[in-house]
N, C-alpha and C positions, 0 to 999 in steps of 0.2 A: 265243420259247422253242423250242429244238431238240427234235425228237421222236424221230428215228430213229437218231441217232448216239450212241456212248458218249463219256464224258468222263473225264478224269483227276482231276476235282475230288472232294473228299470226298463220300461217299454222302449225308451229312446233316449240317447244322449248324442248331441251334435256339438262338435268343437272346431272352431277356426275353419269353417267350411268355405271354400271358394270354387268357382266353376267358370270356365272360359269356353265359349262356343268355337272360337278360332283364334289363331295367334295374333291376328290383327284387330281383335276386339278386346275391350277392357274386361277384366275379371270381375264377376259378380261375387259379392260377399253376403253371407247368410248368418243370422244370429245363432248364438249357442243356445242349446235346449237341453233340459233334463226333464223328462216326463215320466211320472210313476205309472205303474200298471193301473188301468181303470180310469185315469184322468183324461180330460178332454181339453184340447188346445185349439183356439181360434187363431188363424193366421190371416192378417189383413194386409192388403197392399194394393196400390193402384195398378192399372194396366201397364205392363212392361217392367214391373218390379221383380219378376222372376218367380212368381208363385208356382206356376206349373213346373218350371225347371226344378224348383226346390223339392216338390213332391216326387218328381222323377228321380232325383238323386236319392231321396229317402227310400224309394221303392227298389233301388238298385238297377234302374233302367238306364241311368247315366252314371258316369264315373267322375268324381270331383278332381279338380286341379290340385287341391291340397285340403288338408283337414281330415277329420274322422267322423264316421257315423257308426255308433254302436246301437244295434237293435236287438233287444232281448239278450244282451250280453255278447252279441257277435259283431265283429267288425266286418260288415257285409262286403266291403269293397276289397278285402283281402282274399275273398273267395273267388273261385272260377265262375265264369258266367253261368254255367249249368247249375252250379250249387246255389248261386243267387236266385235263379229261377225257381229251384226247388224250395228254397227258404221262403220266397215270396208266396208260392202256392200254399205252403203249409201254415204260414203265420200271419199273412197280411191280406186284408180285404181292400180292394180299391174301387172307389166310385168315381168314374171318369166324368169329365164335364159333358161329354157327348154320349155318356152311358156305355158305349161299346158293347151293347147286347148283340147276340148272334141273331140276325134278322129272320132266319128260316126256322128257328127253334121256338117252342112255346114259352110262355112265361115261366111255368114250373120247371121246364128243362133248362132254361137259362139260369134259374136260381140254383139248381143242383149241379151245375157245371163244375164249380170248384171241388166238389166231392169226387168227381171223376179224375181230377188232376192231382188230388192229394188224399192219400190214405188217412192221414191224421185228421183232416177236416171231415172226411166221411165217418171215421170212427167216433168223432165228437158229436155227431147228430143223434137225436133220440126220438123214436126208436130206430129211425132210418132216414136217409136224406130226403126222400119224397115226403114223409110225414113232417119233417122239419121245414121243408119248403112250404108246405101247406100252412103250417103254423105261422111262419113269417109273413106269407102273403095275406093271411087273415089279419094279422096284427097291423099290417101296413095298408089295410082296407082295400085290397084288390078283390073284387067279387069272384066267387067261386066259378061262375060261368065264364070268367076271363082266363082262368088258369091254363086252359088247353088251347088258347088262341096264340097265334104267332105274335110276337111282341110288336111287329109293325102294325098290327090291328088295334093296338092300345093307344090311349092318349099319351101326350108327353109326360104328364104328371104320373100316370100309371107306369110308364117305362122307367121313370126315375125311381119309383118305389120298388120295382122289380130289381133294378140295379143295386139298391140298398139291401134288399133281401139276399141277393147273390153275394154281396160283400160280407154279410153277417153270418151266413150259414157256416156251420162247423166251428163257430166261436173262435175266430182268429183273434190273436192278442192285440192286433193293431188294425184300425181302419183309416185309410187315407182318402179324403174326399176333396175333389177338385171342382169348386164352383157348382155343386150339384143342384142348387136351388135357383140358378140364374134365370130360368124360364118360368118360374112360378109367381103367382100373385101373393100378396102378403099373407093372407089367411092360409093358403095351401103351403106356403113356405114355412110358416111357423108350426103348422101341424106336422109337416114332414120332419122338421128338426126335432120336435118333441118325441115323435115316434122313434127316430133313429137313435137319439141319445138314451131314451128309456130302454130300448132293446140292447144297446151297447152296455148300459149299466147292469142289466140282468146277467150279462156274460163276462163282466169285468174286462171289457174290451176298451182299450184306449182309442181315442179318435183325434186325428188331426184334420181340421176342416179349413180349407182355404177359400176365401171370398174377398171380393172388393167391397162388400156391403158391411159397413161397420156396425149397423144396427143389430146384427146377429150375435155380436160378442157376448151379451148377457146370458146366452144359453150355455156358455162354456165355463169351465173352471179357470182357465188361463187364456191370455191373449198376447200375441206379439205382433209387431209391425215390420213388414218388409218395405224398405225404402229404395230398393234398387241400387244399393251402395256399390260403388266400383272402386277398383284400385288400379 
């Protein structure tokens, strides 16, 4: 599985995907997807429909019961766990619902963290990771006097934008976002989405954005519905 080079393959294709948490539970089924590089997909579904499970499968954090996931031309679930971790570090930015920022690190150090884990993400920053972090934090309206604060000293909205900057640094080909706007009011939610998608378009980064809020769909090129289908 290549890790450091870009590909002209579709960002993502998903086919006949199913997952089961345990043998005594029904199998969740997920829709087929073909997403081109630079396109943005909104995934809607009610609570319990498997939205976070779906993103964890796409990120290689869970293994499917059946079906295939090709990401940037690679069948990620045929790779060893360590190779999946490396591929994710090099090519995927993740915005978790709870942000998963490192609490004892500053805002700017949280943003540059992917560049410590991935040479290709580091090499894709211009002119260097710290300068790129500052550019992203500025674009996402984090005041300069907040950059050196621990993230625990920032507001929820600011933490969310730091998480977005971390996902975007180093121009990953794909960003997976799990309900990242759930704690925001309407104005801040729309502003955050516009900033996220504008920055993604600058980098030709594909975005999969999961939410229960159907009103967000017009921001995206495509949308699909998860209905929690079982077999």
